[in-house]
C-alpha positions as CSV (number, residue, x, y, z in Angstrom):
1,M,-3.6,-11.6,12.3
2,K,-5.8,-14.0,14.2
3,K,-8.5,-13.7,11.5
4,V,-5.9,-14.5,8.8
5,K,-4.8,-17.6,10.7
6,R,-8.4,-18.7,11.2
7,W,-9.1,-18.2,7.5
8,K,-6.0,-20.2,6.5
9,K,-7.0,-23.0,9.0
10,K,-10.5,-23.1,7.5
11,R,-9.0,-23.3,4.0
12,R,-7.2,-26.5,4.8
13,L,-10.5,-28.2,5.6
14,I,-11.9,-27.5,2.1
15,P,-10.8,-30.3,-0.2
16,V,-11.2,-28.6,-3.6
17,L,-10.7,-24.9,-3.9
18,T,-11.8,-23.2,-7.0
19,D,-10.6,-19.8,-8.2
20,R,-14.1,-18.5,-7.9
21,Y,-14.3,-19.6,-4.2
22,L,-10.9,-18.1,-3.4
23,K,-11.8,-14.8,-5.1
24,Q,-15.1,-14.6,-3.2
25,K,-13.3,-15.3,0.2
26,L,-10.7,-12.6,-0.5
27,L,-13.5,-10.1,-1.4
28,E,-15.3,-11.0,1.8
29,F,-12.2,-10.7,3.9
30,F,-11.2,-7.3,2.5
31,S,-14.8,-5.9,2.3
32,T,-14.7,-4.0,5.6
33,Y,-12.0,-1.9,7.2
34,D,-12.6,-3.5,10.6
35,Q,-11.3,-6.8,9.3
36,T,-8.2,-5.4,7.6
37,E,-7.2,-2.6,10.0
38,E,-4.4,-4.6,11.7
39,I,-2.9,-5.4,8.3
40,F,-3.0,-1.7,7.3
41,V,-1.3,-0.8,10.7
42,F,1.5,-3.2,9.9
43,L,1.9,-1.9,6.4
44,R,2.0,1.7,7.7
45,L,4.8,0.7,10.2
46,V,6.7,-0.9,7.3
47,A,6.4,2.2,5.2
48,A,7.4,4.5,8.1
49,T,10.4,2.3,9.0
50,W,11.6,2.3,5.3
51,L,11.2,6.1,5.1
52,C,13.2,6.6,8.3
53,L,16.0,4.3,7.1
54,H,16.1,5.7,3.5
55,W,15.1,9.3,4.2
56,A,17.7,10.7,1.8
57,D,15.9,9.1,-1.1
58,Y,12.6,10.7,-0.2
59,D,13.3,14.0,1.6
60,Q,12.7,16.2,-1.5
61,D,9.3,14.6,-2.1
62,I,8.0,14.7,1.5
63,P,5.3,17.4,1.6
64,G,5.7,19.9,4.4
65,L,9.1,18.7,5.6
66,G,11.2,21.7,6.5
67,E,15.0,21.9,6.8
68,N,15.0,21.4,10.5
69,D,12.3,18.8,10.6
70,I,13.0,15.1,11.4
71,V,11.6,12.4,9.1
72,A,10.6,10.2,12.1
73,D,8.4,13.0,13.4
74,W,6.8,13.5,10.0
75,C,6.1,9.7,9.9
76,L,4.5,9.8,13.3
77,Q,2.1,12.5,12.0
78,H,1.5,11.4,8.4
79,V,2.3,7.7,8.0
80,T,1.6,5.7,11.1
81,P,-1.8,7.1,12.3
82,R,-4.8,5.0,11.4
83,R,-7.0,6.1,8.5
84,V,-4.7,8.9,7.4
85,V,-4.7,9.3,3.6
86,A,-1.5,8.1,2.1
87,N,0.2,10.2,-0.5
88,R,2.7,9.0,-3.1
89,V,5.6,9.2,-0.7
90,Q,4.0,6.6,1.6
91,V,3.1,4.4,-1.4
92,W,6.6,4.6,-2.9
93,A,8.1,3.8,0.5
94,L,5.9,0.8,1.0
95,A,6.7,-0.5,-2.5
96,G,10.4,0.0,-1.8
97,A,10.2,-1.9,1.5
98,L,8.2,-4.8,-0.1
99,Q,10.5,-4.7,-3.1
100,V,7.8,-4.5,-5.7
101,S,7.6,-2.3,-8.7
102,L,4.7,0.1,-8.9
103,V,2.9,1.0,-12.1
104,L,1.0,4.1,-10.9
105,V,-1.7,5.5,-13.1
106,Q,-3.2,8.9,-12.3
107,L,-6.5,9.8,-14.0
108,N,-7.2,13.5,-13.8
109,E,-9.8,15.4,-15.8
110,E,-7.6,18.5,-16.1
111,E,-4.3,16.8,-17.2
112,A,-3.4,14.0,-19.5
113,D,-3.3,10.6,-17.8
114,H,0.1,10.1,-16.1
115,V,1.8,6.7,-15.7
116,Y,4.7,6.2,-13.3
117,V,6.7,3.0,-13.2
118,S,9.1,2.7,-10.3
119,P,12.7,1.8,-11.2
120,E,12.6,-1.8,-9.8
121,A,11.7,-3.2,-13.2
122,D,12.8,-6.8,-12.3
123,A,10.5,-6.9,-9.2
124,A,7.0,-8.0,-9.1
125,R,4.7,-5.4,-10.5
126,V,1.6,-3.9,-8.8
127,H,-0.7,-1.7,-10.8
128,V,-2.2,1.1,-8.8
129,L,-4.8,3.7,-9.9
130,F,-4.8,7.0,-8.1
131,A,-8.1,8.8,-8.2
132,I,-9.0,11.8,-6.0
133,N,-7.4,11.1,-2.6
134,H,-7.3,7.3,-2.7
135,Y,-5.4,4.4,-4.4
136,D,-7.0,1.4,-5.9
137,I,-5.0,-1.8,-6.7
138,L,-5.9,-3.1,-10.1
139,Y,-6.1,-6.8,-10.4
140,P,-5.7,-8.7,-13.7
141,A,-8.9,-10.3,-14.9
């Protein structure tokens, strides 16, 4: 968070900001995991909290959750640890917590392309591409 504050403070000193300059700064900021790790930790906590509060909406989709298992324990193992691969439950929970609509596109060589649009149609839309164990956010050109 300190890095974000420094970046914002620096931004105020630059009189004219072009789109190109801003895009370059965003790419630089998000280019390494070390710079963004604190943001990802926060987002993981947001997703875990949402899952625990709205567990009934997700319990059928949570992989490996047994009848006697507690969602909070599952979140401690599969959501909050750093650098754990997020599956669709974590991504859907984060989108629900942030109140954004997901347009999820899965490209798979074996199956036809699959597009999922979350039900919050009035919310801001984020386009996400799922490709072999990771998600990419698609930005408009």
